[in-house]
N, C-alpha and C positions, 0 to 999 in steps of 0.2 A: 652526453646522451644517456638517458635513463636505461637501466637494465630491464630486459623483458622477462616475463614470467611472474610467478607468485612472489609476494614479499618474503624477505629473509626469514621471518619467524614461522612461516608455513612450510618452507623447504624441508626441514628435517622430518616433518610429518609425512610429506609426500615420499621422501626417500624410504621411510619406514613402511609405508603402504606398498611401494614398489617392491621392497625387499620381501615383505610377507607374501605378496602375490607370486614372486619368483620362487620362493620356497614351496608354496602350495603347488605350483605348476610342476616343479621338479619332483615332488613327492608323488603327484598323480602319474607322472610319466614313469617313474621307477616302479611303482606298485601296480600299474595297470588299472588305476582307479579302484584299488583295493582288492582286485582279483588276480591271482597268479595265472600264468599261462596254463598250468596244470588244471586248476579249478575251472578255467574257461573251457578247456578241452572236455572236461567231464560234463560241464553244463551243455556244451555244443552237441555232445553225443548222448545226452541223457535218455532220449527216447529209446535208442537202441540198447543202451546199458540196462534200462529198467524193464525192457521187454524180452530179455534173454530167455530163449527157449519157448516163448509163447507161440511163435510160428516155426514150424518145422519144415522150412523150405530152404533150398540152396541159397536163394537170394537173401533171406533173412539171416542165415548163418554167415554169409559173406558180409552183410552189414554189421553184424556183431564183431566179426574179426577186424573189420576196418575201424570200428569204434575203439576196440581194445588197442589196436596199433597206434591210432592217433593219440590216444592218451599215453601209451607207453613212451612215445617219442618225446613227450614233454614232462613225464612223471619225475618226481624227485628220485635220486639214486637209491634211496632206501626202499622204494616200492616198484621201481622200474622193471625189475626181473619178473615180478608176479604179473604185471600187466602184459609184458612180452610173452610170457608163457601162455596166458589166456588167449592172446592173439594167435600164437602159433598153433595151439591145439584146436582152436575153432577153425582156423584156415585149413588145417589138416583134415578135418571132418569133410569140408567141402571138396578138398582135393581127392580124398578117398572115394567120395560119392561119384565124382567125375571119372576116376580110374575104373570104378566098378561098373560104370555105364548106367547108373540108376540114381535118380534124384531123391532127396530126402522125402519129397512129397509122395514118391512111389514106394517107399519102404514098407508101407502097409498093404500094398497091392500084391497079393500072393502070387499071381501069375507072373508079374514082373520080377519079384524077388527070387522066385525059383529059377529064373533064367541067369542069375548071376553065378558065375563059376565059384567053387569053394575057395580057391586061393584069393579071389577078390573079396569074398565075404570075410576072410580073415583080415585083410587090409582094413575093411570097414570096421570090423570088430575092434581091432587094435586102435584105430582112430577114436572110436567111441569110448573105449576104456581110458585112453589118455585124457580125453575131454572130461569124462566123469571123475577122474582122479585129481581134479583141480579144486576140490572143495576148500582146501586150506588157502589157496591163492585167492579164490573168490571172497572168502571171509576177510582176508587181509586187505584187499583193495576196498571193500565196502567200509571197513573200519577206518582205513586211512583217509578215504574221501570224506567221511563224516568228520574225522578229527581235523583234517587240513582245510577243508572247504565248507564244512557245515552243510553238506549235501547228503541226504539220506537216500541211498539207492535201494530199490526193492529187490 
């Protein structure tokens, strides 16, 4: 009974082709098609990351905080702390707004702002100061994203 399949002289080439295909598949699986989980998270949240501060609303700041947290969760250990701090201080701004009973949108409405008790204004001020004191962290994450992912954040 004759053997089925390709002739013996072709079999080594087929094995080589299968081997090359298996290596390519393995590499694609391990590297996420060339993009790390970190870079993918940055890309997935790029709209929020690029628009930081453009909208001064509770909803916008909450989206910034969520974007920072999502990236922090998968960031390399060398930059994770900076992403986490950005997430924390941004979330704290929203939390302080809620505690003070005034939205970011209403901070420029004098009638509403004058109704906020002084102790709650201090909580707001502390949250804003912590947020504003993250220039070094923001600079670090922007540089890291450019270096690691080739993504330029504005």
